[in-house]
N, C-alpha and C positions, 0 to 999 in steps of 0.2 A: 315721512308719513303724511299723507293728504287727509283733510277732514271733508272732502266732498267726494261722493260716489255717484257717477251717472250711470244710469241703466241703458246700456248700449248693446243692442242685440247683434252687432256686427263685431264685438270685440268680448265674446263670452270665454269664461275659463272651461276648462275639461269638465264635462258633466258627470254627475253620480246617476246612476241607473238603479231604481229600486222598484218594489211593488208593494202593495199591501199585503200583510200577512194572510195567508191563505184562509184561515178562519174568520177573517173579516169581509172576504168578497162574498157578494150576494149574486152577483151575475157578471159574465164576460171575463176578460183577462187583462185588467187594467196594469199598465206599466208606467212609471213615473221617470221622469228626467229632472235633474235639479241642477241648476247653475247658482252657486253661492257668489254673490258680488262682493259682500261685506259680513263680517262678523268680529263680534267683541272678543278680546283675548280669552274671556273665560266662557264663551260660546253661550251666553245667557241672551245675546240679541244678535240676529243675523237676517239677511235680505238677499233677495235675488230673483230669478226666475223659476217657475215650476211648471212642467208640462205633464200631461196625462193622456193616454190612449182610452177609448170608450171602456165603460164597466161601471159597475155599482159596488160600493163598499161602505162598511160601517166605519164611523169615525168617533173619537172622543178626545177634545181638546183640552189639555192642562194650560197650554200656552194662550197668549193674547196673538191674533195675527190679523194685519191688515192686508187686504189683496185688491188688486185691479184685474179684471179678466181682459186680456189682450186679444185672445182668438178662441173660437169655438163656442159651444154651447154645453153649460152644465146645469143641473138642478140639484140644490142642497135641500134636505129635509131635516129640520130639527125634530127630534123625538116629541111627538104630541102637538106639533104644529103643522101648517100647511106647506107644501113645497115651494120653493123660491126658484125661479127659473132665472139663469145668469147668463148675460150676453157680453160681447166686447164693449167695454167702456163701463161696466158696473163696477162699482167699488163697494167693499163689504168688510165687516168685521167679524171674526170668531172670537167670543169671549171665553175664558177658562170656564170649564164646566158645560160646554156645548157638547151633546151627544146627538147623533143622527147618522145620516148617509150622505155621501157624495154620489151623485150619478153622471158620469160624462156621456153625453149624447154624442158630440162631435168632439174631435180632438181638442183640448184646450191649452192654452199658455196663459199663466197669470204672473203678476209680480207680486211679491210678498214681503213683509216686514214681521218678523216674529219676535216676541219677547217672553222668554221663558218665566216659569212661576216665580221663582226666587226675586227676579227683576220686577215682577208685577206688583207694585205697591202703590199706594194712593198718590205718591210723588211723582211717579213715572209713567202713568197713564192718563190719557184725557177721559173726562167725565162723560 
């Protein structure tokens, strides 16, 4: 087992194809592709690449997620807050309790690291 994971777009595993639940879709027909590069044995932490086609959908995060947008253009809008436009090179975090919407304007690709709720305690997350 190695203790190092490189995010290499030329050596991706087989992808998973998903979509938001139909009742969450606001506009378009967004489709997701997920490449998991690393996951803990208990699936409480995982990382990889995620892509989406254009569309808008509601989200609610129980998990903590750090992301970097690699390609495309998206707008995220937290409930009660102003929209935030995301472009390649932008880094961002969704914290547990975030609710709002994702709008993919141009197809996006992001890297991500997710820590699930049971692993989200004061000793495992940055302040």
